[in-house]
C-alpha positions in Angstrom: -94.0 -112.3 129.6 -90.0 -111.6 128.6 -90.1 -107.6 129.5 -90.8 -109.7 133.4 -87.0 -111.3 133.0 -83.9 -109.7 134.2 -81.0 -112.0 132.7 -78.2 -113.2 135.4 -76.4 -109.8 133.2 -79.1 -107.8 134.2 -79.2 -108.7 138.5 -75.1 -108.3 138.2 -75.5 -105.0 137.0 -78.1 -104.0 139.6 -77.0 -105.8 141.7 -73.6 -103.7 141.6 -75.1 -100.0 141.6 -77.3 -101.9 144.5 -80.5 -100.7 142.7 -81.8 -104.8 143.9 -85.1 -105.4 145.7 -84.1 -109.0 146.0 -86.8 -111.5 146.3 -86.2 -115.1 146.7 -89.2 -116.9 147.2 -87.9 -120.8 148.0 -87.9 -122.5 151.0 -85.6 -121.3 154.3 -83.7 -124.5 154.0 -82.9 -123.7 150.4 -82.3 -120.6 151.1 -79.7 -120.9 154.3 -78.4 -123.9 151.7 -77.4 -120.8 149.9 -78.3 -117.7 148.4 -77.9 -114.8 146.3 -76.2 -111.8 148.2 -78.6 -109.4 149.5 -81.6 -111.1 148.9 -84.7 -111.4 151.1 -85.7 -114.7 151.8 -90.0 -114.3 151.5 -90.9 -118.5 150.9 -93.7 -118.7 148.6 -96.7 -119.4 149.7 -95.6 -116.3 152.1 -95.6 -114.1 149.4 -98.9 -112.4 148.9 -99.6 -111.3 152.5 -96.0 -110.4 153.1 -96.6 -108.2 150.2 -100.4 -107.1 151.3 -98.8 -106.2 154.4 -98.2 -102.1 156.0 -94.3 -100.6 155.2 -93.5 -100.5 158.5 -94.8 -104.5 159.8 -93.0 -105.7 156.5 -89.4 -103.4 157.7 -89.8 -105.3 161.3 -89.8 -108.4 160.3 -87.3 -108.7 156.9 -84.9 -105.9 157.9 -85.9 -104.2 154.7 -87.6 -101.0 153.6 -91.0 -102.1 152.0 -91.2 -102.8 148.0 -93.2 -99.7 146.6 -96.2 -100.6 143.4 -94.2 -98.8 141.5 -90.4 -99.4 142.3 -89.2 -100.6 139.2 -85.7 -102.8 140.4 -88.4 -105.4 142.6 -86.8 -108.6 141.1 -88.4 -112.0 142.8 -86.3 -115.5 141.0 -86.3 -119.4 142.9 -83.8 -122.0 142.4 -85.2 -122.2 138.6 -87.6 -120.6 137.6 -91.0 -122.0 138.4 -92.0 -120.4 141.5 -90.6 -116.7 140.5 -92.7 -116.9 137.7 -95.6 -117.3 140.3 -94.5 -115.5 142.6 -94.1 -112.4 140.2 -98.2 -113.4 139.2 -99.4 -113.1 143.3 -97.4 -109.9 142.6 -98.5 -107.8 139.8 -102.3 -109.2 141.2 -101.0 -106.6 144.1 -100.4 -104.8 142.0 -96.6 -104.4 141.3 -97.0 -104.6 137.9 -93.3 -103.2 137.5 -92.2 -106.0 139.7 -89.9 -108.3 136.9 -87.8 -112.3 138.2 -85.0 -113.8 137.4 -85.5 -116.4 135.4 -82.7 -119.1 135.6 -83.2 -118.2 139.7 -80.2 -119.6 141.7 -79.3 -122.7 139.4 -78.2 -119.7 137.0 -76.2 -118.0 139.5 -74.5 -120.7 141.4 -73.5 -121.8 137.9 -71.2 -118.2 137.2 -70.6 -117.7 141.1 -70.4 -120.7 143.4 -66.4 -121.7 142.6 
């Protein structure tokens, strides 16, 4: 499963290059309390139905382009990795086979970024 894990350094590089579709699967309250820049909040319980939306519906709801099943820059994350891992299973089951997750989640991000 390590091939599907993104490290903090890799995520920083992807964000710097604007080459990431970053989805935060935590609850809205957690997201509002702090989140990784450019991440889009799709709570884990809504992820499956959200990934099944048409590209037009997805963009209308989330204000970003819908991820494509062959995209290699989809990264899912949560607080510490448990929900992110479940989100990755959902994405892979729906055909987003190149999706990955930031295992350290917002907790690891905050250790490096939040002063």
